[in-house]
C-alpha positions in Angstrom: -19.6 -65.3 -15.7 -17.6 -67.2 -17.9 -17.4 -70.9 -17.2 -13.8 -70.3 -17.3 -13.7 -68.7 -14.6 -12.3 -70.9 -11.5 -13.4 -68.2 -8.8 -16.8 -67.0 -8.5 -18.5 -65.7 -5.1 -21.1 -68.4 -5.6 -18.9 -71.2 -5.4 -18.6 -70.6 -1.6 -22.3 -71.5 -1.1 -21.1 -75.2 -1.9 -18.9 -74.9 1.7 -21.9 -76.3 3.5 -21.5 -79.8 1.6 -18.6 -80.2 3.5 -20.6 -80.7 6.8 -22.1 -83.5 5.4 -19.0 -85.2 3.6 -16.8 -84.9 7.2 -18.8 -83.5 9.7 -17.0 -83.7 13.0 -13.7 -82.1 10.9 -15.8 -79.1 9.5 -17.7 -78.8 12.8 -14.4 -78.8 14.2 -12.8 -76.0 11.7 -15.4 -73.8 12.5 -15.2 -73.9 16.2 -11.5 -72.9 15.6 -12.0 -70.1 13.2 -14.7 -68.6 15.3 -12.6 -68.5 18.4 -9.1 -67.7 16.8 -11.2 -64.5 15.3 -13.0 -63.7 18.3 -12.3 -60.5 20.5 -9.5 -61.5 23.3 -6.7 -59.4 24.4 -6.1 -58.5 21.1 -9.4 -56.6 19.5 -11.4 -58.0 16.8 -10.5 -55.5 14.4 -6.6 -56.0 14.4 -7.4 -59.8 14.1 -8.8 -58.7 11.0 -6.3 -56.7 10.0 -4.3 -59.8 10.8 -6.6 -62.0 8.5 -6.3 -59.6 5.3 -2.6 -59.8 5.5 -2.4 -63.2 5.7 -4.8 -64.1 3.3 -2.9 -62.0 0.8 0.3 -64.2 1.5 -2.2 -67.5 1.1 -3.3 -66.2 -2.0 -7.0 -67.0 -1.3 -9.3 -64.7 -2.9 -12.8 -66.0 -1.1 -10.6 -65.3 2.0 -9.6 -61.7 0.8 -13.2 -60.8 0.1 -14.6 -62.5 3.0 -12.0 -60.6 5.2 -12.2 -57.2 4.0 -15.7 -57.1 4.3 -15.6 -58.1 7.8 -13.0 -55.3 8.4 -15.3 -52.8 6.9 -18.0 -53.8 9.4 -15.4 -53.1 11.8 -14.6 -49.4 10.6 -11.4 -50.1 9.3 -10.5 -47.7 6.8 -8.9 -48.1 3.2 -5.5 -46.8 4.7 -5.1 -49.4 7.5 -5.9 -52.0 4.9 -3.5 -51.0 2.7 -0.9 -50.6 5.4 -1.9 -54.0 6.5 -1.3 -55.6 2.7 1.8 -54.0 2.6 3.3 -55.4 6.0 2.4 -58.6 4.3 4.2 -57.7 1.2 7.4 -57.3 3.2 6.9 -60.4 5.3 6.8 -62.4 2.0 9.4 -60.9 0.6 11.4 -61.1 3.7 11.1 -64.7 4.0 12.5 -65.1 0.6 15.2 -62.6 1.2 16.3 -64.2 4.5 16.5 -67.8 3.0 19.2 -65.9 0.7 21.6 -66.8 3.3 20.8 -70.3 3.1 21.8 -70.0 -0.5 25.1 -68.5 0.1 25.9 -71.2 2.3 25.1 -73.4 0.0 27.0 -72.2 -2.8 29.9 -71.5 -0.6 29.6 -75.1 0.7 29.3 -74.1 4.2 26.1 -76.0 5.1 27.4 -79.5 6.5 25.4 -79.5 9.8 22.6 -77.3 10.7 20.9 -75.6 7.9 19.1 -73.3 10.1 21.6 -71.4 12.5 20.8 -67.6 14.0 24.7 -66.7 12.8 23.3 -67.5 9.1 21.7 -64.2 9.0 24.6 -62.1 9.5 25.4 -62.9 5.9 22.6 -61.0 4.8 24.5 -58.0 4.3 26.6 -59.7 1.6 23.6 -59.1 -0.8 24.3 -55.6 -0.8 27.5 -56.4 -2.7 25.8 -58.9 -4.8 22.8 -57.0 -6.1 23.6 -53.6 -4.6 20.2 -51.7 -6.3 17.5 -54.4 -5.6 18.8 -55.3 -2.2 18.6 -51.4 -1.2 15.1 -51.1 -2.4 13.9 -54.3 -0.7 15.2 -52.7 2.6 13.6 -49.8 2.0 10.3 -51.6 1.2 10.8 -53.8 4.4 11.7 -50.5 6.6 8.8 -48.2 5.4 6.2 -50.9 5.4 7.0 -51.5 9.3 6.9 -47.7 10.2 3.8 -46.8 12.3 1.0 -45.1 10.4 -2.5 -45.6 10.4 -1.7 -49.0 11.8 0.8 -48.7 15.5 4.1 -50.2 14.8 3.0 -52.9 17.6 0.0 -54.1 15.4 2.1 -53.9 12.6 4.4 -56.1 14.5 1.5 -58.5 15.6 0.7 -58.6 12.0 4.2 -59.8 11.1 4.6 -62.6 13.7 1.3 -64.1 12.5 2.6 -63.8 8.8 6.0 -65.2 9.8 4.1 -68.3 10.8 2.3 -68.5 7.3 5.6 -68.2 5.4 7.5 -70.5 7.3 10.4 -68.3 7.9 12.6 -69.2 11.3 14.6 -65.9 11.0 11.7 -63.9 10.5 9.8 -65.6 13.3 13.1 -64.6 15.5 13.1 -61.3 14.5 9.7 -60.0 14.8 8.8 -61.9 17.5 12.1 -60.0 19.5 10.8 -56.5 18.0 7.4 -57.5 19.3 8.8 -58.1 22.8 10.6 -55.1 22.6 7.1 -53.0 21.9 5.8 -54.9 25.2 3.8 -57.2 23.2 2.4 -60.0 25.7 3.0 -63.6 25.0 -1.0 -63.9 24.9 -1.4 -61.3 22.0 1.6 -63.4 20.2 -0.3 -66.5 20.7 -3.5 -64.9 19.5 -1.7 -63.6 16.5 -0.4 -66.7 15.8 -3.7 -68.6 16.0 -5.2 -65.9 13.6 -2.7 -66.8 11.2 -3.0 -70.6 11.8 -6.9 -70.2 11.3 -6.8 -68.1 7.9 -4.1 -70.8 6.3 -6.6 -73.8 7.2 -9.1 -71.5 6.0 -7.5 -70.9 2.6 -7.5 -74.8 2.4 -11.2 -75.2 3.5 -12.3 -72.6 1.0 -10.7 -73.8 -1.5 -12.8 -77.2 -1.2 -15.6 -75.5 -3.4 -13.0 -75.8 -6.1 -12.3 -79.5 -5.6 -16.0 -80.3 -5.4 -16.5 -78.4 -8.8 -13.8 -80.1 -10.3 -15.1 -83.7 -9.1 -18.4 -83.0 -10.1 -17.3 -81.7 -13.5 
């Protein structure tokens, strides 16, 4: 492997060094990560699908590799993995699309007060006139990605809620929380999905510490 490669599986062998450099914090992260991904009101298989989706939003190759292998061990199919990734894709694109209403508010000089108002989202349809073909293609992606398939619609909404907390889009959180409620997702299930997303976002930072260690020691 070229010395120019910044991502090698072997890099993760350095991860235990953090347990010596920051023992209490590293121990705390390990406990949190284990608890968040454990079986609960959401089964571990679904949690690993959530983890795969979130890992594609954080863009962490270490997390992708780890959680795809964890998912395979729980008999997640290639089709289920693909659907989870497309939900993440739709949500990541959706976050950018949803924030387009803020751009419209700014462009029109309508954002003197609250930058995030529920009513802002009603302006989204304006993009169907501003960029009709691209907007139509986006809405098709979003609609198709969220359709039930190998993964149930309920589980797709749990994935969407988790991803929305990683993209930090308040519109997406509002929309997909309400969609999840309509599908009888409980508050406990929602909380567990959010904590899986939280663990993966934190895990991405922890995993990348091996790159920091490599850079520091170079």
